[in-house]
N, C-alpha and C positions, 0 to 999 in steps of 0.2 A: 622519159616517162617510165615510171616504175610499175611493175605488176603487183597487184594485191594478192597476197597469199595467206594461208592460214585459216583459222576459224572464221574470221571476219569475211573472207571471200566466200567460204562455203555458205554462210548465212545469206549473203547477197544473192548468190546463185539460187538458193532455195526460194527466196522471196520472189525473184524474177520468174521462176518456174511456176510458182503458185499463182502469181498475177496473170501469167499467160493462160494457165488452165482455167482460172476463174472467169476471164473475159471471153474465152472461147477462141477457137482457131480459125473459124470460117467467117465468111462475109454474111450478107443477108441470106436467109433461108428462102428457097423457092420450092413450091410444091412439086413433088415428083409427078411426072406425067403418068396417066393411067394407060392401060394397054391401047386404048383408042387414041391416045396422043393428047387428050385434053387434060388440064390440071384437075386433080382430085378435089372434090368438095369436102371441106372439113365440117360443114354444118350437118348435124344429125337430122334424120327425118323426124317430122313432128309426130306427136302422139296420135294414134289412130282413134277413131270413134270406139272401137272395141276395147282399146286400152282404157280410155276414159270411163266407159261403161263398167269395166271390171273394177276399177278403183271405186266408183260410186256404189257398186253392188256390195263390195267388202265393207264399206262404211255403213251402209244400211243393215247389213247382216250383223255387224258389231252392235249397233243400236238395238236391234231386235233381240239379240241374245241377252244383252245387259238390262233390258227394260224391266223384267220381273224382279231384278235385284236392286232397283233404284228407289222404290217406294218402301214405306214401312211394311215390315213383313210379320204377319201372324203365322208362326210356323205350325202348320197342321200337316198331317200325312199328305193331304191333297196338294198343299203348297210345296212340300218336299218333292213330290212327283212333278209338279209344274216346273220347279227350278231345274230338276234333272232333265226334263224334256227340253227346256230351253238350251241347256248346255249341249245336249245330244244333237240338237238341230244343226250345229256347226258343220259337221261332216256332210249332212244332206244338202245344206245350202251351198257349201263349197263345190260339191259334185254338180249341182244345178248351175252354178256360176261358171264352172270350168276353169281350165288352166289359162293364164294370160300369155301374152307374147313373151319372147325371150328377155326383153328389157325389164319386165316386171317380175321375173323369176325370183329375185331376192326377196321381194315382198310376199310372193306366193309361198315360199318356204316358211316364212314366219307365220303365215295364216295356217298352213298345215300343222305346224308345231302347236299353235294355239288350239286348234281343233282336237289334237291328241290330248292336250291337257284338259280341255273341256270334257272330253269323253271320260277321262278319269273322274272328274268331278261329278258327272252324271251317274256313274256307278256308285260313288260315295253317297249321293242323295238317295239313290234307290236302296242302298243298304240301310241308311238312316230310317227311311220310310218303312222298311221291312221289320224293324224292331220296335217301332212306335205304334201307339194306338191311334185311332182316328183323329184325336185332338193333338197328336204330336208328342204325347207324354210317354215317358218310360219310368219304371220304378227305380228310384235312386238307390245306388249301391249294388245293383244287379249287373250281371254280365251284359244285359241289353243296354244298360246305362253307359257302360264303358264303350260299347260298340257305337252307340248313338253319338257320344261326345267325339270320338275319333272320326266318325263319318261326317259329322257336322263341320269339324275343323278342316277335314280333307275337301269337302264340297265347296266351302266358301274360299279356301285357299286356291283351289283350282279355278274358281270363277275369277278371282282377282288376278292370278298369274296369266290365265288365258286372255283376259281383257287387256292386261298390260301388253301382251304380245301382239294382240290385234291392233292396239294403238300404235305400237312400234311398226307394224306392217303398214298401217296407214301413213305414218310419217315417212317411212322408206319409199312408199309409192309416191307421196307428194314430192319428195326430194328428186326422185327419178323424173317425175312430171316436169319439175322446174328445169331439169337439164335439157328437156326436149319440148320447147314451147310450141 
């Protein structure tokens, strides 16, 4: 019987090593015993009523904040203030709802980020209202016009970006909920 040597043998050895590593070296896996001696449970605890209530509260908060932006809007100073108040309510509502359990913290972080963006938008709407007359108008070509256009763009962009983040937070919470039936 002749021994195989050279590059062909090296390739064969590498292929065998890869095959062994790919299939694993051990037999069937058994759960490690816990300190009490019983096998550990890999099933996560189900969502608590508080977790489910937090998810529902965030969904309701999102609807409430977005509601003034969903209908046709006649932009007056009062409407600008209403839109700003709606965005500003995010932090108050989140404080009222509170922080969720540890498993929902990724969603909570997104909600906090959305509230920061909404707060910026609220300031933009307040700035817009401060340079407009009661009907929402400003004199074209004036510094107030430039301020109003910037504030309008800022306010609506913040509403859109914050709403997108709240939607992402809701999706993240739903994904977490699906992991813990």
